[in-house]
N, C-alpha and C positions, 0 to 999 in steps of 0.2 A: 422928357419922355413923358406919356400920360400914364398915371398909376394904374387904369385897366389893360394897360400890356405888358406889365409886370407877370401877372399872374400865368398868362401864357409860355411867358419864359420859364418861369420857375418848376411848373409843374411837371418839364422834362427831368428834373432832377429824382421824384419821387417815380416816375416811371421806370425809368432806366435803375434806378439802387433796387428796386423790388424785383425787375428781370433779374437783374444781375445776382442779388441774394439766392435766388430762387438757383439758378445755375449754379452758384457755390454749392448748394445744399444737395441739389441731383449731382453734382460731382463726386461730392463726399460719398452719397449713397452708392453711387454706381463703380466707384472705382477706389474703395479703400477706407474702407470703417475702423480700420484695427489699428492703423500707424498714426504715429506723430502728423505726418502730412496731412492725414486725414482728418484730425482734430482740426489741426490750421484752419483747413478748408470748411468746416462747417461754423468755426469761429468766427473766421472773414466773414462768412454769411452773418452771422449774428452784428457784426459791427458794421455791414451795409445796412441791413435792415434797419438799425438803432438810427444811421445817417437818413436813410430814406424815410423814416417815421418823422424825424426833426422836418426835414423837408417837407414833408406832405403837410405839415401842421402850419408852416410859413406860406405854403402853397394856398393852404385853404382858408387864412388869413385874407390874405392878397386876392383870392375869388371872393370872397363875401365884400369887398371893397369894389369888385368889378360889377359882380351880381349889382351893388347898390347905384352904381354909375349907370348901368344898361337901364336900370330900371327907369333912373331918372332922366334917358334918352327917349322914354317912351316904349320901352319893349317890355311887353306883356310879362308877368311874373309865371303865367303858364308856361312860358316859351321856356324859362329857365330852369324849373322846378327839377325837372328831372336830373338834369347834371350838378346841380346844387344838393339836392337829396343824396344822390350816389358820391359825390364830393366829399362832403359833411361825415356820411358812415365809415367813408374811406379811410379817410383823416384819421378818425377817432380809432379805425379798427387796426390801420397801421401803426398808430403810434401806442397802441395796447399790446400788441403783436412785438412789437420792438422791445417794450418794455418787460413781456412775459420771457422773450429769448435772453434777456439780460438776467435774468433771474434763474434761468435755466443753467447759464452757462456758468453765474456766480457761485452756485451751489453743487457745479458738479453734473446735473440731472440730466444735461446735453450729450455728455460722454455715456448714457446708458441707451440702447436702442429704442426702448419707448419714448425717451425724453426726446432723443434725435428725430423722431418719426412726428413727434408733436410740434416738435420747432419748423419742421419741413413741411409738414401740412398745412400748418399756420399760415406761414411764406406762400405757399401755393393758393390760398385762398387770397390773402391780401393783393398777388400777383394779378388773379382773375378780376379782383374788383378795381384794382388800379387801371386794367385794360380798359373793361366795358365804361368806369369813368372815363377814360381818356375818349372813349368813341361819342360818348356824349358830348362831351367839351369839343371834340371835331365839327361834330352836327353845327354846334352854336357858330363856331367861327368860321368855317369852310363853308355849310351850305348857305347859313342864316347871314352871314357876316355881322356876328352881334361884337360890339365893341372894337372892329377894324375901322381903321384910319379912312375915310372916303365912304366907307359901305354906310357908316350911320348918320351921314349929313342929309 
């Protein structure tokens, strides 16, 4: 399998995990902030964000490789820059928010309304960033055929 095909497969994990973490957070916010089940939902959101942060960094590494391969095949860097910039920023923010959520959980701050709302707001920002990044990545693959077998020949 060509290495440039690994990135498009991996990116589905951070996309789904960011949206799933947000879903757990919103479920907590809407239905039970004061019971033990609500706390489990909030902490599940933290675990899912952590897994997503790791997946985002791995996807970024393979995306960087795919970028170099596309440039080597003659794709102009200007075509790739928007997705690359969003991808880099999103991976960094995703990992940072995951780390902050772990600290909030470890210190118990996420059990307080203000701490939980910070966690949810940060997760919502990451979810939006992931969707925007995915949009630009989809444009590269589906509209331009970048690194797609057959399209680059």
